[in-house]
C-alpha positions in Angstrom: -6.1 -18.0 6.3 -9.0 -18.9 8.1 -7.6 -22.1 9.7 -4.4 -20.3 10.6 -6.4 -17.1 12.5 -8.5 -20.0 14.2 -11.9 -18.2 12.6 -14.8 -18.9 14.3 -17.1 -17.8 11.7 -16.7 -16.7 8.3 -19.4 -14.5 6.7 -19.5 -15.0 3.1 -21.3 -13.9 -0.1 -22.1 -15.9 -3.0 -19.3 -15.9 -5.1 -17.1 -16.5 -1.7 -18.8 -19.3 -0.7 -18.3 -20.6 -4.2 -14.7 -20.5 -4.3 -14.9 -21.6 -0.7 -16.8 -24.9 -1.5 -14.3 -25.4 -4.8 -11.3 -25.1 -2.8 -8.4 -28.0 -2.5 -8.9 -27.3 1.6 -12.1 -25.8 2.6 -12.6 -24.7 6.1 -12.9 -26.8 8.9 -16.7 -27.9 9.5 -15.9 -26.4 13.2 -16.3 -22.7 11.4 -19.5 -21.1 11.0 -21.0 -19.7 7.9 -22.8 -17.0 7.7 -24.1 -16.1 4.0 -24.5 -12.7 3.1 -27.5 -11.6 0.7 -31.0 -13.9 1.3 -30.0 -17.5 2.1 -32.3 -19.5 3.2 -30.1 -20.9 6.1 -27.3 -19.3 8.0 -28.5 -16.2 6.7 -26.8 -12.8 8.1 -30.4 -11.4 9.4 -31.1 -14.9 11.3 -28.0 -14.5 12.7 -28.2 -10.8 14.0 -29.5 -10.7 17.7 -33.0 -8.9 18.0 -33.5 -5.4 17.9 -34.2 -5.4 21.5 -31.3 -7.2 22.9 -28.4 -5.7 25.3 -25.0 -6.5 24.2 -23.0 -8.1 27.2 -21.0 -5.6 29.2 -16.9 -6.2 28.1 -14.1 -4.3 29.5 -11.3 -4.1 26.6 -8.1 -4.8 27.1 -5.6 -2.5 25.3 -3.3 -5.5 24.2 -6.2 -7.8 23.1 -6.1 -8.0 19.7 -8.7 -6.2 17.3 -7.9 -7.7 13.8 -5.7 -10.1 12.1 -4.3 -8.4 8.7 -2.5 -10.8 6.2 0.0 -9.6 4.7 -0.1 -9.1 0.7 1.8 -12.0 0.0 4.1 -10.6 -2.8 7.4 -12.4 -1.5 5.5 -15.6 -0.1 2.9 -17.3 2.0 0.8 -14.3 3.6 1.3 -13.6 7.5 -1.3 -12.9 10.0 -0.4 -9.2 11.7 -1.6 -8.4 15.2 -3.2 -5.3 15.6 -4.4 -4.5 19.0 -7.2 -2.4 20.1 -4.3 0.1 22.0 -2.9 0.6 18.1 -6.3 1.0 16.8 -7.4 3.9 18.9 -3.9 5.4 19.1 -4.5 5.5 15.2 -7.8 7.0 15.5 -6.8 10.3 17.7 -4.6 11.7 14.9 -7.5 11.4 12.1 -9.7 14.9 13.6 -7.0 16.3 11.9 -8.0 15.5 8.6 -11.7 16.7 8.7 -13.3 13.4 10.3 -16.8 13.8 11.2 -20.4 12.7 11.3 -20.6 14.5 7.8 -17.2 12.9 6.0 -18.6 10.6 3.2 -15.4 8.2 2.1 -15.7 6.4 -0.9 -13.5 2.6 -0.4 -12.4 1.1 -3.7 -9.4 -0.9 -2.0 -10.1 -4.0 -0.6 -11.9 -4.1 2.3 -9.1 -6.8 4.1 -6.1 -4.6 3.4 -4.3 -1.9 6.2 -4.7 0.1 3.7 -9.2 0.6 3.5 -8.7 0.4 7.1 -6.8 3.6 7.6 -9.7 6.2 5.9 -12.7 3.5 6.8 -12.5 2.6 10.6 -12.2 6.6 11.6 -15.0 7.3 9.1 -17.1 4.7 11.5 -16.1 5.7 14.4 -17.1 9.4 14.3 -19.9 8.4 12.4 -19.9 9.1 9.0 -20.8 7.8 5.8 -19.3 4.6 4.0 -19.5 4.4 0.2 -18.5 1.0 -1.5 -17.3 0.6 -4.8 -17.1 -3.1 -5.8 -14.8 -3.1 -8.7 -12.7 0.1 -9.6 -12.7 1.5 -12.9 -12.4 5.4 -13.4 -15.3 6.8 -15.1 -17.6 4.9 -12.0 -15.5 6.1 -9.5 -15.6 9.1 -10.5 -19.3 9.4 -11.2 -19.8 7.9 -7.4 -17.8 10.8 -6.2 -19.6 13.5 -7.8 -22.8 11.7 -7.0 -22.4 11.0 -3.4 -20.1 14.6 -2.8 -17.4 12.5 -1.2 -15.3 14.3 0.8 -12.5 11.5 2.1 -11.1 8.9 -0.1 -8.0 6.4 0.1 -6.6 5.4 -3.5 -2.9 3.4 -4.5 -1.1 4.9 -6.7 -2.0 2.8 -9.8 -5.6 4.0 -9.3 -4.3 7.6 -9.1 -2.4 7.3 -12.2 -5.8 5.8 -13.8 -7.9 8.3 -12.8 -5.6 11.4 -13.8 -5.0 9.9 -17.1 -8.6 9.2 -17.7 -9.7 11.7 -20.6 -12.9 13.0 -19.0 -11.8 13.5 -15.5 -12.1 17.3 -15.6 -15.5 17.0 -16.2 -16.8 15.9 -12.8 -17.6 18.5 -10.0 -15.0 16.5 -7.0 -15.3 20.1 -5.2 -16.9 18.2 -1.8 -13.1 16.7 -1.5 -12.0 17.6 1.7 -8.5 15.5 1.6 -7.2 12.6 -0.4 -4.8 9.8 1.0 -2.5 7.5 -0.9 -0.1 4.5 0.3 1.0 1.2 0.0 3.3 1.9 -2.6 5.7 4.8 -4.1 3.7 7.2 -6.4 5.2 9.4 -8.8 6.6 12.8 -8.5 4.9 14.4 -11.5 1.6 12.4 -10.8 1.7 13.9 -7.1 1.9 17.3 -8.3 -0.9 16.8 -11.0 -3.2 15.6 -8.1 -2.3 18.8 -6.4 -3.4 20.7 -9.5 -6.2 19.4 -11.0 -8.0 17.6 -8.0 -9.6 19.8 -4.9 -9.2 19.2 -2.0 -5.8 18.2 0.2 -3.4 15.9 -0.6 -1.8 13.6 1.6 1.0 10.5 1.2 1.4 7.9 4.0 4.4 5.8 4.3 4.2 2.9 6.4 3.8 -0.6 7.0 0.8 -2.7 8.0 3.3 -3.9 10.8 3.4 -0.5 12.2 6.4 0.9 13.6 5.8 4.5 12.3 4.3 6.5 9.6 5.7 9.2 7.2 3.2 12.0 6.4 3.7 14.2 3.3 1.1 16.6 2.6 1.8 17.6 -0.6 -0.2 20.7 -1.1 1.9 22.0 1.5 5.3 21.1 0.1 5.9 21.2 -3.1 9.7 21.1 -3.1 9.2 18.0 -1.6 7.1 15.6 -4.1 9.8 13.1 -4.7 9.9 12.3 -0.4 7.3 10.4 1.7 7.3 13.6 3.9 8.6 13.5 7.3 7.6 11.0 10.4 4.7 12.4 12.0 4.7 13.3 16.0 5.8 10.1 18.3 6.8 8.0 15.4 11.0 7.5 14.8 12.2 5.9 12.1 16.5 5.3 11.7 18.3 3.8 8.6 20.5 0.9 9.4 23.4 -0.9 7.3 23.7 -4.9 6.3 25.3 -5.1 10.1 22.1 -3.2 11.6 24.1 -0.2 12.8 23.0 2.9 12.3 24.2 5.3 9.5 25.1 9.0 9.5 22.4 11.8 8.4 21.8 11.4 4.7 23.4 7.9 4.1 21.8 5.3 2.5 20.5 2.4 4.2 17.5 0.0 5.6 14.4 2.0 7.1 13.2 1.0 10.4 10.8 2.9 12.6 8.9 2.1 15.6 6.1 4.3 17.5 3.1 3.0 20.1 1.1 1.9 17.0 3.2 -1.3 16.1 2.0 -4.5 15.6 1.3 -7.2 18.6 3.6 -10.1 16.2 2.9 -12.2 13.6 -0.2 -15.0 14.7 2.0 -17.8 15.7 5.1 -17.0 14.1 7.3 -16.0 16.6 10.6 -16.5 15.0 9.5 -14.3 11.9 8.0 -11.7 14.3 11.8 -11.5 16.0 13.5 -11.4 12.3 11.4 -8.4 11.4 12.6 -6.4 14.7 15.7 -4.3 15.2 16.7 -3.0 18.2 18.8 -0.6 19.2 21.6 0.1 21.6 18.8 1.9 24.3 16.9 -1.8 24.0 14.0 0.2 21.9 12.2 -2.0 19.1 11.9 -1.0 16.0 10.1 -2.4 12.6 12.5 -3.4 9.8 10.4 -2.1 6.5 12.7 -3.9 4.1 13.1 -0.4 2.2 16.3 1.3 1.1 16.3 5.1 1.6 17.8 7.9 3.0 17.0 11.4 5.2 17.1 14.6 3.1 19.0 17.7 5.0 15.5 19.1 6.1 14.6 15.5 7.2 12.2 14.4 4.5 12.8 10.6 3.8 13.7 9.5 0.2 12.7 6.4 -0.7 15.1 4.2 -3.1 13.9 0.8 -3.7 12.9 -2.3 -1.5 16.2 -4.2 -0.4 14.8 -7.8 -2.3 14.6 -5.6 -5.1 17.8 -4.1 -5.3 19.9 -4.8 -8.0 24.1 -5.7 -7.6 25.5 -5.2 -11.0 29.4 -5.4 -11.2 29.1 -4.6 -7.2 27.5 -1.7 -8.3 23.9 -0.8 -6.2 21.7 -0.6 -8.6 17.9 1.0 -7.6 14.9 0.0 -10.2 13.5 2.6 -9.0 15.6 5.4 -10.5 15.4 3.4 -13.8 11.5 3.4 -13.7 11.4 7.1 -12.7 13.5 7.6 -16.3 11.6 5.5 -18.2 8.3 7.1 -16.8 9.3 10.4 -18.2 8.7 9.2 -22.1 5.7 10.3 -23.4 4.5 7.1 -24.2 5.1 5.4 -21.5 2.3 4.7 -19.1 3.8 2.4 -16.7 7.5 0.7 -16.1 8.6 -1.7 -14.1 12.8 -2.9 -13.7 13.8 -6.0 -12.5 17.1 -8.3 -12.0 18.2 -10.5 -13.8 21.1 -12.8 -13.1 24.4 -12.3 -15.6 27.7 -14.6 -15.5 29.2 -11.2 -16.6 28.0 -8.6 -13.8 26.0 -11.3 -11.5 22.9 -9.0 -12.4 21.8 -6.8 -14.8 18.7 -4.6 -14.8 15.7 -5.5 -17.9 12.5 -3.8 -17.9 8.7 -4.3 -18.8 6.8 -1.3 -19.7 3.0 -0.5 -20.7 2.6 1.8 -23.7 0.0 4.4 -23.5 -2.7 4.0 -26.4 -1.5 4.5 -29.9 1.7 5.0 -29.1 4.1 4.3 -32.1 7.5 3.9 -30.1 9.3 0.4 -30.2 11.1 -1.6 -28.3 14.7 -0.8 -29.2 14.5 3.1 -29.6 12.9 3.1 -26.1 15.7 0.9 -24.5 18.6 3.1 -26.6 16.1 6.4 -25.2 16.8 5.3 -21.6 20.0 4.0 -22.1 21.5 7.4 -23.0 19.8 9.0 -19.4 21.0 7.1 -17.0 24.3 5.7 -15.6 26.7 3.2 -17.1 25.7 0.4 -14.5 22.3 1.2 -14.7 21.6 0.4 -18.7 19.0 -1.9 -19.7 20.1 -5.0 -21.2 16.3 -5.5 -22.3 12.9 -4.3 -22.3 9.9 -5.9 -23.1 6.3 -4.3 -23.8 3.5 -6.2 -21.4 -0.3 -5.5 -21.7 -0.2 -4.2 -18.1 2.2 -5.2 -14.6 0.8 -8.0 -12.8 -0.5 -6.5 -9.5 -1.6 -7.6 -6.1 -5.4 -6.6 -5.4 -3.7 -3.7 -3.4 -1.8 -2.4 -6.2 1.5 -3.4 -5.4 3.7 -4.7 -8.7 4.3 -8.5 -8.3 8.5 -8.3 -9.5 8.5 -11.7 -8.7 6.0 -12.6 -11.1 7.9 -10.7 -14.0 11.6 -12.5 -13.3 10.0 -15.5 -12.8 8.7 -14.8 -16.8 11.6 -13.4 -18.2 
């Protein structure tokens, strides 16, 4: 990634420097290494300009690259997503609605390189607030820090909310300082959303979108208790459509791939024009949309319902089977902590669904009983053909389930 981004300088801490030194393909010697901490040479303090130095005046163009964020790589080699200064500027214009001021205290517990984190980090810096960094997420450490620092804003991914809300001592912490909590990056269970709204002070807002941009949906959960199964409506100036396999727009309420457009779109994938083109859908008026790869539909009130990732959809006996539907049933069992359903090849049906399940502590249910319980509550084509217990679901650093690894390990 450092080579692909044409990086000139790398700022590294001790652990990162060690990892780079041990890499089979270390960064080019042309890349300058600046060491964070107390290094004797090339330290960050040595690199900084003198305190009385004036910066050069630079007139930044709106189309200049602001950052390159590499995608999570859950389906292959990460692609460099280029965002412009205009995109980031436009995003910041919306954030005062969420109470960002110079009094904001944002607790960051997700990787700094992810767009999920940038959504909360950048507006805090822009409006002069305070960033509190938690090096490694753990429920008790998070809650202690949130209480101690009187945190007002937070961005967390669904698996983190799951662990926090199931933490036995959650109710012992004073979280009254919270104004807004955000969630994005992966689907969030409707029951978990309701629990967050009921027990955690402050507003709870879910965002749906892509690092590539193309549009954002927003669900202000505490204002729409009957829409917890959705990801909300497109925000002002953002347009979403649903298309079929042939790229044709489908009627209201029909199922298809979600595409979106807005002024906050990526410039493209760095050095990959073909993949940039593949990610786009052009409507009849010539307007450019970004393909999300997600399957979903809009309900009668214009709220977006996500069904699954297109690549994760299972076709069994000619029927489309959405793993999220089966996962939702599994998660209703009192012994289930987490679950993931994937499709496996079948000589008879093409594909069949199988499940990996993480059980809650002290659970006594066995796999056969849970399989029977689930299959009695789903449709015929959705019935699981196998179920295995697993200690933890494999996840990317930003919390997305790596279903490819689950399929490979079956």
